[in-house]
Residue frames relative to the residue before (quaternion, step in Angstrom):
aa qw qx qy qz dx dy dz
M 1.0000 0.0000 0.0000 0.0000 0.00 0.00 0.00
I 0.2592 -0.7603 0.5798 0.1368 3.55 -0.81 1.04
K 0.3475 -0.7488 0.5311 0.1912 3.56 -0.88 0.94
K 0.5140 -0.6127 0.5003 0.3319 3.53 -1.25 0.47
V 0.1958 -0.7600 0.6092 0.1137 3.55 -1.17 0.65
K 0.1698 -0.7809 0.5961 0.0776 3.56 -0.86 1.00
I 0.0901 -0.7823 0.6162 0.0128 3.58 -0.83 1.06
T 0.0779 -0.7966 0.5993 0.0112 3.58 -0.82 1.03
V 0.3846 -0.6947 0.5604 0.2354 3.56 -0.94 0.95
I 0.1020 -0.8300 0.5470 0.0401 3.57 -0.55 1.12
R 0.8126 0.0001 0.0191 0.5826 3.59 1.15 -0.48
K 0.1392 -0.7492 0.6407 0.0940 3.55 -1.17 0.67
I 0.0406 -0.7974 0.6019 -0.0154 3.55 -0.85 0.99
H 0.1215 -0.7695 0.6235 0.0658 3.56 -1.02 0.84
Y 0.1605 -0.7797 0.6016 0.0661 3.56 -0.75 1.10
G 0.2537 -0.8168 0.5040 0.1198 3.57 0.01 1.33
D 0.6491 0.5226 -0.3289 0.4443 3.59 0.98 -0.76
L 0.6554 0.4906 -0.3136 0.4811 3.61 1.05 -0.70
S 0.6888 0.4730 -0.3023 0.4587 3.59 0.86 -0.86
A 0.6062 0.5560 -0.3580 0.4417 3.63 1.14 -0.51
M 0.5975 0.5834 -0.3569 0.4187 3.60 1.20 -0.42
Y 0.6662 0.4998 -0.3028 0.4634 3.60 1.18 -0.39
E 0.6092 -0.6011 0.3871 0.3431 3.56 -1.13 0.68
N 0.7951 0.1362 -0.0497 0.5888 3.60 0.97 -0.89
P 0.0523 -0.8381 0.5420 0.0321 3.62 0.40 1.13
M 0.3972 -0.6883 0.5548 0.2462 3.55 -1.15 0.67
E 0.2942 -0.7651 0.5436 0.1804 3.55 -0.83 0.91
H 0.7870 0.1402 -0.0650 0.5973 3.58 1.13 -0.62
A 0.0476 0.8640 -0.4960 0.0723 3.56 0.36 1.27
C 0.7966 0.2650 -0.1151 0.5310 3.61 1.13 -0.47
D 0.2131 -0.7943 0.5608 0.0963 3.57 -0.80 1.05
M 0.4614 0.6871 -0.4488 0.3371 3.60 1.22 0.13
Q 0.2449 -0.7517 0.5972 0.1357 3.53 -1.23 0.62
E 0.5706 -0.5859 0.4401 0.3708 3.57 -1.09 0.64
G 0.7598 0.3211 -0.2698 0.4968 3.55 -0.91 0.96
Q 0.5151 0.6370 -0.4179 0.3928 3.60 1.24 -0.27
T 0.1482 -0.8038 0.5730 0.0602 3.58 -0.98 0.85
F 0.1395 -0.7533 0.6392 0.0661 3.51 -1.24 0.68
I 0.1056 -0.7785 0.6161 0.0560 3.57 -1.03 0.79
S 0.3516 -0.7328 0.5437 0.2091 3.55 -0.81 1.03
K 0.1483 -0.7754 0.6081 0.0842 3.55 -1.16 0.61
D 0.3749 -0.6806 0.5760 0.2538 3.54 -1.13 0.62
N 0.1270 -0.8184 0.5582 0.0493 3.59 -0.41 1.21
C-alpha cells in the first residue's frame, strides 16, 4: 500500500543577484502561493 504525501508551500524566496548572473533569467518562474497544498495520489 502506497501512502499519500502532502506537500505545503511554506515560503517563496527570490534571489535577484543569483538570477542576474544567468544569461536568460526568469522573472516569473513559480506560480505557487504560500499555504498552497498538494497531495499525491496512487493512480
